[in-house]
N, C-alpha and C positions, 0 to 999 in steps of 0.2 A: 295568468299573465297579466302583465302590467306593461302597458303601451304608453308611451309618451305623447302627447297631442298638446297643442293649444286650444283652449277653451273660451268661447266669445261668449259674453254675457252682456245684459243692459243695465248701464248704472241707472240710479234714480234720475238723472237729468235725461236720460235716454242717449246718452253717448255710450259707444260701445267699449267694453272691457276687454282685453284679451291677456291670457294668463296661462302659463305652461302647466300641464296636470298629467299624473298618471291615472290612466283608466283601467280599471281593472275587468278583464273579460273571462268569460269561461275557457277551459282548455278546449283547444281545436281550431283557434284561429280568429279572425276578424269578422269574415263574412259568409253567409249571413247572419247576424245577431238581431236581437230585438230588445236585449237591454244590457246594462252594465252598471257598474257600480265606480264612485269616486268618493275619496276622503277629504274632507275639508276643515279647516282651522277656522274656528269663530275671529271676526276681525276682517278678514280678507274681502276685498270687494267681490270677489266669487261665490264666495260663501252668501253674503248679504243678498247679491243679485239673485241668485238662484232659488233662494227661500222666499224672496219677495216676487218675482215674476215666475218662477215654476218652469221656466225653459232656457235652453241654451243650445250651443253647437260645438261638437268636438271635430277640431279641425286637424287633420294629420298632413304634416308638411315634412317635406326634407330639407327645408330651408332653415339651418342651423342659426342663422343671423335672427330670424323670427324670435327664435326662443330665447337667443341672448337679450335682444330689444325690448321683448315685453316682460321677461323675467326681472330684468335688473334695471331698465330705464322707463318702463311702463309706456313705451313709445306706440303709437297708434298704428296699426298695420293696414295696408291695404284690404279694403272690404266690398263685398257684393250683397245684395239682399238676400236674405234665405228664402227657401221654397214655400214654407208652410209656417214660417215663424216672424214675429217681430224683430227676433234678435238676429243681426247681420252675421255673416260667415266670412272668414277670411277669402282674399282672391288667391285664385292660382295655387289651390292644395291640390293632392293627390287623391283625397278621401275626406269626407264630412259625415257626421253624424247630425242631424236636427233632431232635438229630444224635447221631452217634457218631463219634468219631475215626478215620479212614480211613489216614492217613498223619501222623505228627508228625516233621517233620525238623528236628531240633536240631543239625546239625553247621554252622548258619551263623547269623549273628544279624541281622535278627530271625529267630527259628524260623519254619518254614512249615508250618502245619497244615491239611490236606484234610479237611472234614468230609462225611459222608454223611448226607444228609437222610433220616430214617426216618419223620417225621411232620411234616406242614405244613398250616397253617391260615390262610386269609386273610379278611378282612371290608373289604367296601368296596373302594376302590382305591388306598388308600394302601400303598406299597410300600417304604417308607424313605426317607430324605433323602438326597440325594446333594449333596457339597459344590460339585460342578461346576455345579449348577443356582442355587446362590446368586452364585457368579463371574458366571455369565451373566447373572442379573438385574442385579447391580452394572454390568456393562458395558454393558448395554442401557439401562439407567436413565441411565449419563453419555453414551449416544449420543443420548439424546432431549433431553439438557441442554447441548449444546456452546455454546450461546451465553453460558452463565455459567461454563464452564470454559476455564482456560488449556490450551494445548498440554502445559504441562509437568507440571499435574496429571493428565492424563490418561497421559502417558508414565511417569511416576510409578507409578500404580495398574496400568496393563496387564500388566506382568509376572506378577505375583502372580495376577491372573484366569487369564492363560493357563496358567501351571503349574498351578492347582489343576484346571482342564478338562483338562490333559493328564493329569495324575496320576490324576483320580478318576472322569473322564467315559468315555464310549462315544463311536462315530462320531456319535450324533445330538447329542452336546453338542458336539462339535468341529465340526462342522457349522454349528452355531447361532451359536458363537463366529467362526466364518470369515466368515460373513454379517455380524455386526457389524463385523469388521476391514474388510470390502468396503465396507461403508457408510461407515466413516471415511475409507477412502482416496478414496472418490468425492467426499469434501468437502473433499479435500485437508487434513485435520486432522491427519493423520499420514502421514508416507511408509512406504513398505513394510519397509525394514530396520528402523524402529522397533519393528513389530509382530510381527516373526519370533521 
């Protein structure tokens, strides 16, 4: 499963860098985990910072504006000191993972980083956004509005929803999309080969 988070790292001048990132976790949820994987492209501040310092913080926030500001405008976000690292974390997050780099494989692109979680904290039930959830909700809404959709409209949108679920979801998300597919097939709205 891929969860969307904001990763904080330290720039060379010791200023914080915040960047949205997809965090790959094993099937079965977010907590308690001991490690995770992220994919990084050379040339990004996050890539350079993690390679140089060997540490960072994965911040799980439901503040969509923080994602927009950090991704598009490199806006500094409110921060607080980490418990065990020099790298600060975001203030007022629902969960965070302080981590050290266990393995940094830059022999391929994107590079693969394995992070070892050394300190984690979770508040409430929010454990990060997963793009698959949004795709499932869109597919579900469409399935409840068949009387207003043409088969062509649904055929056009389905491949994107399916791709997102396959790429970022786990077994639970794939099962949910399969149920929607079955529902549509029962109503003869789409034939099987169009949904594969």
